[in-house]
MITOR-204441 format. One record per residue: residue in three letters; z, x, y of N, C-alpha, C in turn. Coordinates in steps of 0.02 Angstrom, whole numbers, plus 50000, padded with zeros to 5 digits. Layout:
BEGIN
alaZXYZXYZXY ...
// end
This chain:
BEGIN
met510924950348947511064953149013511794954849019 gly511954961049040512644963149045512994960149106 glu513614962249113514014959749169513724962149235 ala513694957649284513384959249348513914959849402 leu513764963849452514164964149513514054957549550 arg514584954649578514524948449616514654949949690 ile514204947549733514284948349805514254941449837 thr514804939649870514864932949901514974933349976 arg514994939350004515094940150076514684946050101 arg514624946650166514214951850197514594958450198 asn514684961250140515054967550135514604973450150 ala514864979550143514474985450160513854986150118 arg513894984250055513314984750010512764980050033 phe512964973950049512474969050074512154971550139 gln512544974150184512294976550248511814982450239 gln511954986550189511504992150174510814989550153 trp510804984550110510164981750089509824977950145 gln510214974450185509914970750241509564975450290 ala509854981350299509554986150345508864988550321 leu508744988050256508094990250229507524985850254 leu507684979750274507154975150295506824977350360 gly507224979450409506944980550475507014987550501 asn507304992150463507434998850488507095004050444 arg506555006650469506175011650430506595017850415 asn506965020250465507355026250455507875025350400 lys508175019450397508675018150345508345017550277 arg507745014850274507375014750210507265021950187 gln507075026150234506915033050215507545036850194 arg508085035850231508705039350213508975037050145 ala508925030450134509175027750070508695029250013 gly508055030350030507555031549979507395025449938 glu507425019549970507305013349933507075007849981 phe506785002549952506554996849992506614990549951 leu506584984849985506664978349952505994975449934 val505964972349875505354969149850505524962149827 gln505094957349844505184950449819504524947749795 gly504554942549754503944939549727503834941449655 val503594936549616503494937649544503004943449531 arg502424943149561501924948249548502134955249571 pro502374956049634502574962749655503124965749612 ile503644961849596504184964549555503944966249485 thr503534961749457503264963049390502854969449388 leu502414970349439501994976349440502414982649452 ala502934982149492503374987949503503674990249437 val503894985449396504194987149331503654989749284 glu503074986349281502544988349235502284995349249 his502274997249314502015003749332502555009149336 gly503145007449313503665012549305504015014649369 trp504005010449420504375012249481505125011649467 pro505525015949497506255015749483506585009649516 val506825005049475507174999149500507915000849503 arg508175001049563508885002949571509354997049565 ala509114991149584509524985149578509084979049575 leu509314974049537509004967449535509524962449559 ile509344958949612509814954249644509574947149627 tyr510014943149598509804936449578510284931149605 asn510034925049607510404919349633510944917349583 ala511574917749605512134916349560512244908949548 glu511884904649586512024897549583511444893349557 arg510974896449521510424892649493510244895349425 ser509944891149385509694893349320509054897349331 leu509044903249302508484907649314507894905849268 ser507294907149293506694906049253506674910949195 arg506224909549148506134914149092505924921049116 trp505474921149166505254927549194505834931649220 ala506264928549261506834932149290507324934449237 ser507454930149189507924931949135507664937849095 glu507024937549076506734943049037506724949549077 leu506584949049142506564954949183507264958149188 leu507764954049197508444956549200508644959949134 asp508394957449079508544960449014508174967049004 ala507564967349032507134973049016507184978749067 ala507284977049130507244982149183507904985949188 gly507844992049213508444995949225508764994149292 gly509244998049313509564996949376510154992249372 glu510514991749426511104987549430510904980249436 his511304975749407511194968549413511714965749461 val511464961849510511904959349563511814951849569 ala512354948049559512344940849570512574939549642 met512164935649678512294934649750512214927349768 thr512574925049818512524918149839511824916949869 pro511574910749864510904909349891510864910649967 glu511404909450003511394910650075511264918050091 leu511594922350053511504929550065510814931950041 ile510584929249985509904931049962509384928950014 gly509494923050043509044920650095509004925450154 glu509564928550171509574933350226509214939850208 leu509204941450144508844947450123508104946250113 ser507914939950112507214938150104506854938950171 asp506214940950168505814941550230505414935150243 lys505574929850207505244923450217505734918250243 asp505464913150274505894907650298505884901750251 glu505484902250197505424896650151505984896850098 asp505804894750037506304894249984506634900949970 val507254900649952507624906749934507354909449868 pro507164915749865506894918549803507434918849749 glu507234918249687507724918649633507914925849616 leu507474930549636507594937449618507314942049672 leu507694947249689507474952649732507574959149695 ala507154964049710507234970649679507324975949733 val507764980549720507844986549762507504992149724 val506964994849754506534999549719506535006249755 gly506545011649718506545018349747505875020249777 leu505895023849833505295026349866505005032349828 pro504345032749821504045038649791503995044349842 glu503865050249817503745055949861503065055149896 asp503025057449958502385057349994502005063849979 asp501805064349917501465070349892500725068749883 pro500275072049920499555070649911499315071349839 ala499675075449800499465076449730499535070049689 arg499885064949715499905058549680499215055349676 val498775057249722498085054649722497645059749687 thr497365057949632496935062549594496195060549603 ala495775065649610495065064349624494625067449571 gly494175063449543493685065749495492985064049520 pro492485064349477491795063249498491645056149522 asp492065051349503491945044449526492485042049574 phe492805046849608493365045149653493145040749711 leu493565035849727493485031649786494175030949817 gly494255033549878494905033349911494835031149983 leu495405030150014495425027150081495945030850123 val495755031950186496225034350237496295028950290 phe496915027450309497035023050365497395027250417 asp497055028550473497305033150524497695029350577 arg498325030950584498775028350636498795020750641 pro498865017150586498905009850590499545007650625 thr499495002150662500074999550698500364993250666 thr499994990150621500194983750592500324984550518 pro500944983450496501104984150425500674979750380 gly500544973550403500144969050362499454971650348 asn499164975250396498494978150384498514983550331 ile499064987350329499124992350276499134989050208 gly499564983950201499604980450137498944977350117 ser498584974450165497934971450150497434976750127 met497444982650158496994988050137497154990350067 val497784991050052497984993149985497744988049933 arg497814981749950497574976349905496824976849893 ser496444978149947495724978849940495544985049900 ala495894990549913495774996649874495874995349800 asp496394991849783496534990149714495974985749685 ala495744980949724495244976149700494564979449688 phe494404984849726493734987749721493734994749692 gly494244996349653494235002649616494495008649653 gly494855007649708495135013249745495665016849705 ala495665023549711496145027649673496735029949715 gly496725028549779497285030649821497155029049894 val497705028549931497675027150003498125032050039 phe497845035450090498235039750134498355036150200 val498965036250224499135033450290499345039250334 thr498945040750386499045046850424499265045650495 gly499605050750523499805050550593500415046150605 his500545044950669501095040550689500885033350671 ala501195030650619500925024550589501485019750569 ala501285013550559501735008550530501895010750458 asp502405007650430502665009750365502375005450308 pro502065008550258501815004650200502365001050163 tyr502995003050172503554999950136503934994950179 asp503654993350236503904987850277503794981350237 pro504264976550240504184970350201503514966850213 lys503244967150274502604963850287502034967350250 ser502064973850245501554977450207501614976150133 val502234976350108502344975150036502084968250017 arg502244963250059502024956450044501264955750047 ala500954958950099500224958350106499854961750049 ser500164966750018499824970149963499834966049899 thr500244960849896500314956449836500424960449772 gly500784965949778500944969949719500494976049708 ser499924976349743499474981949733499784988649756 leu500274988249799500634994249821500904998149762 phe501064994649707501354997849648500825000249599 ala500204998349610499665000149565499225005749593 val499205006449659498785011549692499235016449729 pro499175022949717499595027749754499475027349829 val500005026649867499975026649940500395032449965 val500085036750004500415042850027500415043150103 arg500995043850132501055044550204500995051950223 ser500625053350277500535060150300500605060350376 arg501015064950401501125065350473500495067550510 ser500075071250476499475073950508498875073350462 his498295072650493497675072550453497565079150418 arg497875084550443497765091150414498005091450342 glu498555087950326498805087950258498305084850209 val497985079550231497485076250189496865080650184 leu496685083950239496105088350237496225094250190 gln496845096650187496995101950139496925099350068 trp497155093150056497055090049991496315089649975 ala495905087650024495175087150014494875094049998 ala495115099150033494865105950020495045108149949 asp495645106449926495845108149858495415104449807 val495265098149821494835094249776494145097349771 arg493865099449829493205102549829493215109249793 ala493765112849800493825119349766493835118649690 gln494005112749667494005111349595493325108949570 gly492825109049616492145107249596491965100049607 val492395096149640492235089149654491905088649723 pro491275086449726490905086349790491105080349834 leu491715080549859491995074949898491645074349965 thr491455068249982491175066650048491675062350087 ile491785064250149492235060350192491795056250239 val491855049650234491445045050273491905041350322 gly491795042650386492165039050438491815032650457 thr492185028050487491895021750508491995020750583 asp491465018350615491485017150687490915012550705 glu491025008350756490495003650775489885007250802 his489965013550822489395017450848489185022850798 gly489345021850734489165026750683488415027950679 thr488225033650652487515035650651487115032350595 ala487455029350546487085026250489487425019850469 asp487015014850448487305008850419487645010550353 ile488205007350340488585008850280488175007750217 ala487725002750218487325001250158486785006450145 asp486625010450196486105015550188486385022150162 leu487035022750156487345028850131487435028450055 asp487395034150023487525034449951488285035249942 leu488595029949916489315029849906489495030049832 thr489025032349791489145032349719489505038649695 gly489515043849736489885049849718490605049449742 pro490985054849734491675054849757491715054249833 val492055049049857492055047349928492765045849951 leu492915048450010493535046650046493315042950109 leu493485036550114493285032350170493845032350222 ala493685033750285494185034250338494115028450386 ile494665024650394494695018950439495185020550495 gly494985018950556495395020750614495905015550635 asn496305017550683496795013250715496475006750739 glu496855001250736496594994650752496294994150822 thr496544998150868496294997850938495855003750956 ala496085009750939495755015850963495265018850912 gly495265016450851494825019250800495085025850774 leu494645029750744494845036150715495015041250770 ser495495045450754495695050750800495145056050804 ala495175060050856494675065450865494705070250806 gly495305071550780495375076050723495005073550662 trp495045067150648494685064450591493935064350604 arg493735062450665493025062050680492685068850669 glu493025074150688492735080850682492645082850609 glu493055080150565493045082250495492635077750450 cys492445071950474492035067450433491345070350423 asp491075069650363490395072050349489875067550380 val490045061150388489595056350419490005050750447 met489765047850503490085041950532489645035950519 ala489925030850488489535024950468489745018950510 arg489275014350518489425008050554489305002150507 ile489644996850521489544990550485489144985950531 pro488534984250514488134979950559488454973050564 ile488574970750624488844964050634488444960450688 thr488494953850687488144949850737488644945050769 gly488404940850812488844936050844489214939050903 ala489734935550925490104937750985490614943150970 ala490764944150906491274949150888491014956150903 ser491434960250935491244967050950491414971850894 ser491894969850851492094974150796492474969850745 leu492634972950688493014969550636493744971850638 asn494184967550616494874969550602494864975450554 ala495334980150563495324986250522495354984750447 ala495774980050428495824978450356495174975350332 asn494854971150373494214968250353493674973550347 ala493674978350394493184983750391493274987750327 ala493894989150310494024992950248493764989050187 thr493874982650187493654978550131492894978750124 val492544978450181491804978650179491554985250150 val491834990850174491574997250150491774998550077 leu492364996350058492564996949988492114992749943 tyr491954986749966491514982449926490824985649920 glu490574988449974489904991549972489904997449923 ala490425001349923490475006849875490495004249803 ala490894999049792490954996149725490284993049704 arg489924989849750489274986849734488774992149713 gln488744997549751488275002949734488435005949666 arg489075006749652489265009749588489105005149530 ala489204998649540489034993849488488284993849475 asn487894994049529487164994249521486945000549484 leu487275006149500487095012449466487225011949391 leu487785008949372487945008149301487445003549266 arg487184998549304486694993949275485994996849274 gly485925002649308485265005949309484795003149361 ser485074999449414484634996849465484565001749522 
// end
């Protein structure tokens, strides 16, 4: 490991990184965000995300993982006091031994590629960063090839979203779109290439149970805002509106839970198809 920059006070550099935690506009202007945790940082490096800086605790012996990562990863190396690292952490527990400053990708729909077995997800106007991260994690777990976040929405690169994704944010393309129209244009381009993409919306008053739909072909699943559901624009463009049958006193599912259910159902149907059932 080469010589590192040492930061022992709240200088301008430290303040710049601290602003990434709670200020979306500053994340966007800087083109970077903070990542912590063994799995998220490891996956960011493995998937080739640009690591601009690795910040480590100057007052402790680093683990083998941290040492090897510092030797292997690119970017600037920064030795920092544990007090300052604690302030850059989004947790109140133990001070992390390593933080990464990672570059933001372009919000280009072309990052999501669709073929005959495509399974993707739209989250329309989410208000809770943690729900975005949870959806990305579920998409990763059940074979999702990409996630679109549309409309006026929480930020997928908010620390709460990054943490909730447990690193899946770096494995599954996540694209922010100001309008549903940009994603619909992407869908039109996919269809023009001969991929028979079906857009399936979800709503408690949907016309068909999710298990009764054929989800084995290329599918884009649309999940609505946690309170208001899908926007009128998305509802008009969905090929079918599906419901998740539920019982008990609950009137609906949390948006992230609903996404997990429909993703699992799609994955179950595809697995059965491969087994010939």
